[in-house]
C-alpha positions in Angstrom: -32.1 -96.0 -77.6 -30.0 -99.1 -77.5 -27.1 -98.9 -75.2 -24.0 -100.3 -77.0 -22.0 -100.2 -73.8 -22.7 -101.4 -70.3 -23.8 -98.6 -67.7 -20.6 -98.8 -65.8 -18.5 -98.1 -68.8 -20.7 -95.2 -69.7 -20.4 -93.7 -66.2 -16.7 -93.9 -66.3 -16.7 -92.3 -69.7 -18.9 -89.4 -68.4 -16.7 -89.0 -65.3 -13.7 -88.7 -67.5 -15.3 -86.1 -69.7 -16.5 -84.1 -66.6 -13.1 -84.2 -64.8 -11.6 -81.2 -66.6 -14.6 -79.1 -65.9 -14.8 -80.1 -62.3 -11.1 -79.1 -62.0 -11.9 -75.7 -63.5 -14.9 -75.4 -61.3 -12.7 -76.0 -58.2 -10.2 -73.4 -59.4 -13.0 -70.9 -59.9 -14.5 -71.7 -56.5 -11.0 -71.1 -54.9 -10.6 -67.8 -56.7 -14.1 -66.8 -55.6 -13.2 -67.6 -51.9 -9.9 -65.6 -52.2 -11.8 -62.7 -53.8 -14.4 -62.8 -51.0 -11.6 -62.8 -48.4 -9.9 -59.9 -50.1 -13.3 -58.1 -50.4 -13.9 -58.6 -46.7 -10.4 -57.4 -45.8 -10.8 -54.3 -48.0 -14.2 -53.7 -46.4 -12.7 -53.8 -43.0 -9.9 -51.5 -44.0 -12.4 -49.1 -45.5 -14.4 -49.2 -42.4 -11.3 -48.6 -40.2 -10.2 -45.8 -42.5 -13.7 -44.3 -42.3 -13.6 -44.5 -38.5 -10.1 -42.9 -38.5 -11.3 -40.3 -40.9 -14.3 -39.4 -38.8 -12.2 -39.3 -35.7 -9.6 -37.1 -37.5 -12.4 -34.7 -38.7 -13.8 -34.5 -35.2 -10.3 -33.9 -33.8 -9.7 -31.2 -36.4 -13.0 -29.5 -35.5 -12.1 -29.7 -31.8 -8.6 -28.3 -32.5 -10.0 -25.5 -34.6 -12.6 -24.7 -32.0 -9.9 -24.8 -29.2 -7.6 -22.5 -31.3 -10.6 -20.1 -31.8 -11.3 -20.2 -28.1 -7.7 -19.4 -27.3 -7.7 -16.6 -29.8 -10.8 -15.1 -28.1 -9.1 -15.6 -24.8 -6.0 -13.7 -26.1 -8.3 -10.9 -27.2 -9.9 -10.9 -23.8 -6.5 -10.8 -22.1 -5.3 -8.0 -24.3 -8.5 -6.0 -23.6 -8.2 -6.7 -19.8 -4.5 -5.7 -19.9 -5.3 -2.4 -21.6 -8.1 -1.8 -19.1 -5.8 -2.7 -16.2 -3.2 -0.3 -17.4 -5.8 2.5 -17.7 -6.9 1.7 -14.1 -3.3 1.7 -12.9 -2.8 5.1 -14.5 -6.0 6.4 -12.9 -4.9 5.0 -9.5 -1.5 6.6 -9.9 -3.1 10.0 -10.6 -5.5 9.5 -7.6 -2.6 8.5 -5.4 -0.5 11.5 -6.5 -3.5 13.8 -5.8 -4.1 12.1 -2.4 -0.5 12.4 -1.4 -0.4 16.1 -2.5 -3.6 16.7 -0.4 -2.1 14.8 2.5 1.1 17.0 2.3 -1.0 20.2 2.1 -3.1 19.1 5.1 -0.1 18.1 7.1 1.3 21.6 6.5 -2.0 23.2 7.5 -2.2 21.0 10.6 1.3 22.1 11.7 0.5 25.7 11.1 -2.8 25.4 13.0 -1.1 23.4 15.8 1.4 26.2 16.2 -1.4 28.7 16.1 -3.4 26.8 18.8 -0.2 26.5 20.9 0.3 30.2 20.6 -3.3 31.0 21.4 -3.2 28.7 24.4 0.0 30.4 25.5 -1.8 33.7 25.1 -4.8 32.4 27.1 -2.5 31.1 29.8 -0.6 34.3 30.0 -3.8 36.2 30.1 -5.1 34.1 32.9 -1.9 34.5 34.9 -2.1 38.2 34.5 -5.8 38.6 34.8 -5.7 40.0 38.3 -3.3 42.7 37.3 -3.0 43.3 33.6 -6.6 43.0 32.8 -7.4 45.4 35.6 -4.9 47.9 34.3 -6.2 47.7 30.8 -9.8 47.9 31.9 -8.9 51.0 34.0 -7.2 52.5 30.9 -10.3 51.8 28.8 -12.4 53.6 31.5 -10.0 56.6 31.5 -8.9 56.0 35.1 -5.3 55.7 34.0 -3.5 56.4 30.8 -0.2 55.7 28.9 -0.4 52.0 29.6 0.4 49.6 26.6 0.2 46.3 28.5 2.5 43.5 29.3 5.6 43.4 27.2 5.3 39.7 26.3 1.8 40.4 24.9 2.9 43.3 22.7 5.0 41.2 20.3 4.9 37.7 18.9 7.6 35.2 18.1 7.6 31.9 16.2 6.8 28.9 18.4 10.2 27.4 17.6 11.7 30.0 20.0 9.1 29.8 22.7 11.4 28.2 25.3 14.4 30.4 24.4 12.6 33.7 24.7 10.7 32.6 27.8 14.0 31.6 29.5 16.2 34.5 28.4 13.9 37.5 28.7 12.9 38.2 32.3 11.3 41.5 31.3 8.4 39.9 29.4 6.2 40.4 32.4 7.0 44.1 32.7 4.1 46.5 32.2 5.0 49.0 29.4 4.0 52.6 30.1 4.7 55.9 28.3 6.0 58.0 31.2 7.2 57.9 34.8 4.0 59.6 35.8 2.0 56.8 34.0 4.0 54.3 35.9 3.3 56.0 39.2 -0.4 56.0 38.5 -0.3 52.3 37.7 1.4 51.5 40.9 -1.1 53.5 42.9 -4.0 51.9 41.1 -2.7 48.4 41.9 -2.0 49.3 45.6 -5.4 50.9 46.0 -7.2 47.9 44.6 -5.0 45.3 46.3 -4.0 43.8 42.9 -0.4 43.2 43.8 2.7 44.8 42.4 4.1 45.2 38.9 7.3 46.3 37.4 6.8 49.1 34.8 9.0 49.6 31.8 9.0 53.4 31.0 9.3 54.2 27.3 10.5 57.7 27.8 13.5 56.4 29.7 14.5 54.1 26.8 14.8 56.8 24.1 18.5 56.4 24.2 18.1 52.9 22.9 16.1 53.9 19.8 19.2 54.1 17.6 20.5 50.7 18.8 17.0 49.2 18.4 16.9 50.4 14.8 20.4 49.2 13.9 20.9 46.1 11.8 23.5 43.7 13.2 25.3 40.9 11.5 25.2 37.8 13.7 27.0 34.5 13.4 25.4 32.1 10.9 22.5 30.2 12.3 22.3 32.3 15.5 19.9 35.2 15.1 19.1 37.8 17.8 15.9 37.2 19.7 15.1 40.8 19.2 15.2 40.4 15.4 12.8 37.4 15.6 10.0 39.3 17.4 7.1 40.8 15.4 6.3 44.0 17.4 2.9 45.5 17.5 4.0 49.1 17.4 7.4 50.4 16.3 7.5 52.8 19.2 7.7 49.8 21.5 11.0 48.7 19.9 13.3 50.3 22.5 11.3 48.5 25.2 12.0 45.1 23.5 15.6 46.0 22.9 16.0 47.0 26.5 14.6 43.5 27.6 16.5 41.5 25.0 19.5 43.4 23.9 21.9 41.4 21.7 20.9 38.0 23.1 21.4 35.4 20.5 19.6 32.1 20.1 21.5 28.9 19.0 20.4 25.4 18.0 22.7 23.7 20.5 24.8 24.3 23.6 28.0 23.6 21.7 27.1 26.3 19.2 26.0 28.7 22.0 29.4 28.1 23.8 31.4 28.6 20.6 29.7 32.0 20.2 29.5 33.2 23.8 33.2 32.4 24.5 34.3 33.7 21.1 36.1 36.9 20.2 33.0 39.0 19.4 32.2 40.6 22.7 28.8 41.9 21.5 27.4 38.4 21.7 28.3 37.2 25.2 24.7 36.3 26.0 23.4 33.2 24.1 20.4 31.0 24.8 19.6 27.6 23.2 16.3 26.4 21.8 16.3 24.0 24.7 16.5 26.9 27.3 20.2 26.7 28.3 21.4 30.2 28.9 25.0 31.5 28.9 25.0 34.9 30.6 27.4 37.8 29.8 29.4 36.8 32.9 30.0 33.4 31.3 27.9 31.5 33.8 25.6 28.9 32.4 22.1 28.0 33.6 19.0 26.1 32.5 18.6 22.6 31.1 18.1 20.9 34.5 14.4 21.0 34.9 11.2 21.8 33.1 11.9 24.5 30.6 10.0 27.8 30.7 7.5 28.5 28.0 4.4 30.5 27.2 5.7 33.9 28.4 5.4 35.6 25.1 2.7 35.6 22.4 3.5 33.1 19.6 2.9 33.5 15.9 4.4 34.8 12.7 2.6 38.2 12.9 2.5 40.9 15.5 -0.5 40.6 17.9 -3.4 42.9 17.1 -3.9 43.7 20.8 -2.7 42.8 24.2 -3.8 39.4 25.1 -4.6 40.5 28.7 -7.1 43.1 27.4 -8.6 40.7 24.9 -8.9 37.6 27.0 -12.5 36.9 25.9 -11.7 37.5 22.3 -8.6 35.3 22.6 -10.7 32.5 24.1 -13.1 32.6 21.2 -10.2 32.7 18.7 -8.7 29.7 20.5 -11.9 27.7 20.3 -12.2 28.5 16.6 -8.6 27.5 15.9 -9.1 24.3 17.9 -12.2 23.5 15.8 -10.3 24.2 12.6 -7.5 22.0 13.8 -10.0 19.2 14.5 -11.4 19.6 11.0 -8.0 19.6 9.4 -7.1 16.4 11.4 -10.3 14.8 10.2 -9.6 15.8 6.6 -6.1 14.6 7.0 -7.3 11.2 8.3 -9.6 10.9 5.2 -6.8 11.9 2.9 -4.6 9.2 4.5 -7.4 6.7 4.0 -7.7 7.7 0.4 -3.9 7.3 -0.1 -4.0 3.9 1.5 -7.0 2.8 -0.6 -5.2 4.1 -3.8 -2.0 2.3 -2.8 -3.9 -1.0 -2.2 -5.9 -0.6 -5.5 -2.6 0.1 -7.3 -1.0 -3.0 -5.8 -4.0 -5.1 -6.8 -4.0 -3.7 -10.3 -0.3 -4.3 -10.7 -0.7 -7.9 -9.5 -3.6 -8.4 -12.0 -1.4 -6.9 -14.8 1.4 -9.3 -14.0 -1.0 -12.2 -14.1 -2.4 -11.1 -17.4 1.0 -10.5 -18.9 2.0 -14.0 -17.8 -1.2 -15.5 -19.1 -0.9 -13.9 -22.6 2.2 -15.8 -23.8 0.8 -19.1 -22.4 -2.5 -18.5 -24.3 -0.6 -17.7 -27.5 1.4 -20.9 -27.2 -1.7 -22.9 -26.6 -3.5 -21.3 -29.5 -0.5 -22.0 -31.8 -0.4 -25.6 -30.6 -4.1 -26.1 -31.4 -3.6 -24.4 -34.8 -0.6 -26.6 -35.6 -2.6 -29.7 -34.5 -5.5 -28.7 -36.8 -3.0 -28.2 -39.7 -1.4 -31.6 -39.0 -4.8 -33.3 -39.0 -5.6 -31.6 -42.3 -2.5 -33.1 -43.9 -3.5 -36.6 -42.6 -7.1 -36.2 -43.9 -6.0 -36.6 -47.5 -4.3 -39.8 -46.7 -7.3 -41.0 -44.8 -9.7 -40.1 -47.6 -7.6 -42.0 -50.1 -7.7 -45.0 -47.8 -11.5 -45.0 -47.7 -11.7 -44.6 -51.5 -9.3 -47.4 -52.1 -11.2 -49.6 -49.7 -14.5 -48.7 -51.3 -13.2 -49.3 -54.9 -12.2 -52.9 -53.9 -15.8 -53.7 -53.0 -17.2 -53.7 -56.6 
């Protein structure tokens, strides 16, 4: 090959021919660089979108799990609330039963206390009269004397409420009740012969004139009964003796009431005694209330005594011990009942407190469960956008 032109000219010619192509190559290279940058940017966006999508998915799962846990907590709270209400109902029933038992035992304790007080009074009276009344009743049992009924105060019973009143107002409670004057004479001789002291005898045959008055019903001022009407008498034939000793003596709750009656217009009721032992005599004089009141001079109870306490001292002592034991048992049972009531009250308070806590926790748990459910729903809406972002990013990488 023979070169027609010098090398320099040929080089210039080639350079001129290559220049357009070099320009195109530069443009292409620039576009490639731009595309690579865009590709890298899309890749980063896709990676970021993927990370946000993964985080959102995890957050959605966590929110759903939290919502589920809160729903389970709500069910647990509802179950605990129902159980707590059942327990409260049970505690209320137990408390009502315990209170009823406590009330019953209190009533029994009061009755037994009155009975024990009456028996102690009987025992005291029997001891006081043991040297005289017991001897007379023993002599009667042996047939040495007859017609003896016993000490007047032992032949009838009165409620313990009126113990002081009757012991103060009725001096004849220590009289020995006999059938006839001859019986009285034999009693006096027996006591003198055996150096047992003296006694006042109340002769029934001499009180026959009082039988009609003793049987007559009398209207008394409201709240002021006759002592005589309050006595449960062992034998109706003894009524004239009790009427002789008590007459129309009334018993009033207070001194003011007693004064109003005694100084009133009804002259039948001039003699009035108060529950505290203050006595207004028929003459209008007043006594009592200044020292220790008298008590225990008559048998106490709501039923007539079965026999004279003086004659049945041993039996009365046994009965007293039994009554005291019963009272101890009732007091022990009452203590247990009170413990039961206290325990029920405490259990009821604890259950009520728990119920209040549960009822406060339930709305809070429902709000938290709804918040987690709303959070999961919100994330679900954002997931579509995040998925599209990853798809767009991925599509730009081809």
